[in-house]
N, C-alpha and C positions, 0 to 999 in steps of 0.2 A: 705800436704804440707811439702815435703822433704828438703826444703833450707829455709836460713833466708834471705829474702833481704836486712837486714840493713849489712850481708857481701860483697854487691856488689856496687860500685862506680855507681852513675850515668852518663851520658854524659856529662851533665854540668860539673861534677866533672873531666872528662877525658881532655876533653877540656882546662878549666882550667890550668891541667899540659900541654898540648899540646902547649898551647901559651905560657908557661913560659919556656918551653925548645926552644920551634922553635918562637921568638917574632916578625920576619919576614916572617912566615910563610905562608902559603896557606891554605884556606881548599874549595875543587871545588866539587859537587854533582851534577849528571845529572841523572833524572830519565829515567829508563831503559826500561820499558813497563808500561801500565797505560790501565787497561780494564775498569773500572768504578767501582770496586768491587773491584780491587787488583791494588798494583804496587811494582814496583822492583827502588830501587836506588843505586847508583855507588859511592861511594867516594875517592878522590884522597885528599890524605895530601902530603905537599912540605915542606922540609926545610926551604925554602927561597921563598919568591915569583915568584924571577927570574929562578928558579930552571926545567930543562924540565920533570925530571923524580921523579915521587912521592916516598916519602921516604915508604909509607905503601898505601894498597887501601882496601876498604872495600864494600860490598852488602848488603841491606835487602830487605825483603819484607813483607809486609803486607796485611792484608785483612780485607774490610770493615766490621763492626759487627755491631748489632744490640743496643750497650750500650757501656760504657766504652769510652776510649779517642779513640777510631778506629768507633766508631760511628759518630763522627764530624771531625775527623783530622788523620784518615788515613795515609794520603798522605804525613802531618807532622811529625809524628809518624815513618813512615818508613824513612824518609830523615836524622833525628834525628839519629834512632837507624843505619843508614850504615853509620855515622860521628864514633861513637860508635864503630862500627866494626874494621873501620880503624884505629882508635886509639890502637883498640885493637891488632892489626896487627904492631904498630909501635914499632922500637928501645927502646921508651919511657917506653913500657909496660913492667915494671919487675914483677918477682914475689912477689917481696915485694908489688907492688899496687894494689893487692887482687885478686879473682877470675878473668880468661879471659873474660866470659860474663858479660855486663854490668848491670846494676840494671833494664832497662829498658829491655833488653832480657827476662831477666827472672821473670818480670813481664808477657811476652807474655806469657811465660812456664808456668804461674800462671793460667792467664786466658785462656789456651787451657786447663786446667783441670790437670796439673802438670808435673813433668820434663819427657822428653821423653824417651823410650825405647833404647838400642841401637840396630841394623836390626844385626851387626856382620859385613855389606858391608858399605865401604867406598868408595865413587867416588873419584878416585885422578888421574883425567887426567893429561898428560903429556907436553905440549905445549900452546902455545899464545893461549889467549881468542881467541872465533871466533869474526870475523868482525862485525861491525854493519850492512855493506852488506847481509852477511851472513844471520844474525839473520832474517834481514826483508825478504830475500828469503825464509827461512823457514817459515816463518808466512805468506807469500804469498802462496808457495806451498798447505801449510796446509788449509788456505783459498778454493783456488781453489779444496780440497778434501772435502769441507764443513764439515772440522775438527773445532770441537769448543777447547778452551784452553784446556781442561782436557782430551781432546782425544788424543791433541799432544804429553799431558805431558806423559800419558800412554805410547804413541807409542815410544819417548824418553828414558824414564824409560824402557821398555823391550829392545830398540835396544841396548843399553848402559849396560843392563842388572844392573842398580843401581838404589833403590829405591830415591837415594836423587840426581838423576842428574835434572837439570831445564836447560830451553830452556836460560836463560839469563847468566848462567854460565858455558855453553858449552867451551869445546876449540877449535881450528878450525879444527883438524882433526876428531874431534866428529861432527862438525857442517856441514863439509863433506857428513861424512857417514849418516847423518838424510836426507841431500839434497837428495843423492841417494836414500836413501828408499822413499823418498815421490814423485821421478819422475817417 
């Protein structure tokens, strides 16, 4: 193992800092995708519960496993990870707070066999996220084409020339491109 888990904050520790900085804040989570064996959560953090615009957002994905926390609680773990990711994107996450990944994220890396190797490719979309309607239409078109989730993912990554591209994180212009390919 190339990292020490004790050097990373837990999401619980990050939440304590969030509530200390934003006592009137709000945490909003939403499940973006659920297949029975995997899920994606989205989190928005608000400095004040009345704010219309979040101070930070975050996504997380978890896959059900045969053992460990994701054998029984992968959905809950995913929601917690999305909150931790949003706090990492929040202005209160300073270098003094420790490494950017949470301990929960690094435990996931450990479960999956070690530190991920950089690919040299970075998926850097340049506009607003795809709308829920675009994502639903992509899923509908893929289903009509008898594509399973893996086949759809491979199509997205091939069309966008990025191994890191995933449906739930597509930008609007990327979703439009995928829709045209699927038509």
